[in-house]
C-alpha positions as a printed Julia matrix, in Angstrom:
93×3 Matrix{Float64}:
  98.47   97.87   87.85
 101.78   98.23   86.25
 104.72   96.16   87.07
 107.53   98.79   87.1
 108.9   101.32   89.09
 106.92  104.9    89.41
 108.65  108.14   90.02
 106.64  110.98   90.89
 108.66  114.29   91.3
 105.56  115.97   92.37
 102.48  114.72   94.27
 101.19  117.66   94.22
 100.43  118.04   90.73
 100.49  114.4    89.46
  96.8   113.06   88.96
  97.31  109.69   90.29
  98.62  110.46   93.67
  95.62  111.08   95.83
  95.53  114.36   97.92
  95.25  112.69  101.49
  98.75  111.24  100.26
 100.72  114.16  100.56
 100.13  115.48  103.92
 100.14  113.17  106.81
  98.5   114.66  109.96
 101.41  115.31  111.71
 101.8   117.79  109.18
 104.12  116.4   107.14
 104.21  116.9   102.94
 105.45  114.18  100.94
 106.41  116.27   97.73
 108.14  113.49   95.68
 107.44  109.36   95.39
 109.36  106.4    93.57
 107.57  103.22   94.15
 108.0   100.28   92.83
 105.75   96.6    92.89
 106.3    93.78   94.59
 106.54   90.88   92.35
 105.43   87.02   93.57
 104.99   84.8    90.27
 104.37   87.73   87.99
 102.03   89.17   89.84
 101.84   92.55   91.75
 101.44   91.99   95.67
 101.88   95.03   97.43
 104.48   98.31   96.45
 107.22   99.72   98.01
 106.96  103.42   98.27
 108.97  105.78   99.47
 108.51  109.68   99.95
 109.78  112.54  100.81
 109.76  116.16  101.5
 111.92  117.39   98.9
 109.71  118.56   95.91
 111.14  118.51   92.19
 113.2   115.33   93.78
 115.44  113.71   91.27
 115.38  110.46   91.56
 118.67  108.82   89.82
 119.16  104.59   88.48
 121.17  105.15   91.99
 118.14  105.18   93.89
 116.06  103.03   91.58
 118.04  100.27   91.79
 117.86  100.52   95.27
 114.67  100.52   95.95
 114.16   97.57   93.56
 116.12   95.69   95.5
 114.59   96.24   98.94
 111.33   95.68   97.26
 113.2    91.95   95.95
 113.94   91.06   99.08
 110.62   91.8   100.59
 108.56   89.78   98.32
 111.67   86.85   99.48
 110.4    87.86  102.68
 106.83   87.81  101.98
 107.4    83.89   99.58
 109.03   82.43  102.73
 105.85   83.53  104.95
 103.42   82.04  102.69
 105.09   78.96  102.35
 105.41   78.56  105.62
 101.85   79.15  106.64
 101.08   77.01  104.05
 103.23   74.08  105.48
 101.61   75.26  109.18
  97.74   74.3   107.8
  99.0    71.11  106.18
 100.63   69.84  109.36
  97.18   70.8   111.0
  95.42   69.26  108.47
């Protein structure tokens, strides 16, 4: 619901992290997280999240910048795809 990057240094104790997110079916434990919203015209249309198996990972400004930059590019691609599909629908009409 927030339009800012979220950093969780310990997913096992953070109240926003569900237990099923801390381990996958192969036994990997995702213990730290950084995620940023994908914003399109001011609306959150998704989230780019990166988990690590390193507990108490200290994400720095460079990590935040890189994740936010990749999220921006994903949003551009998503927006282009929406425009393309809209144009296809209009041409079929």
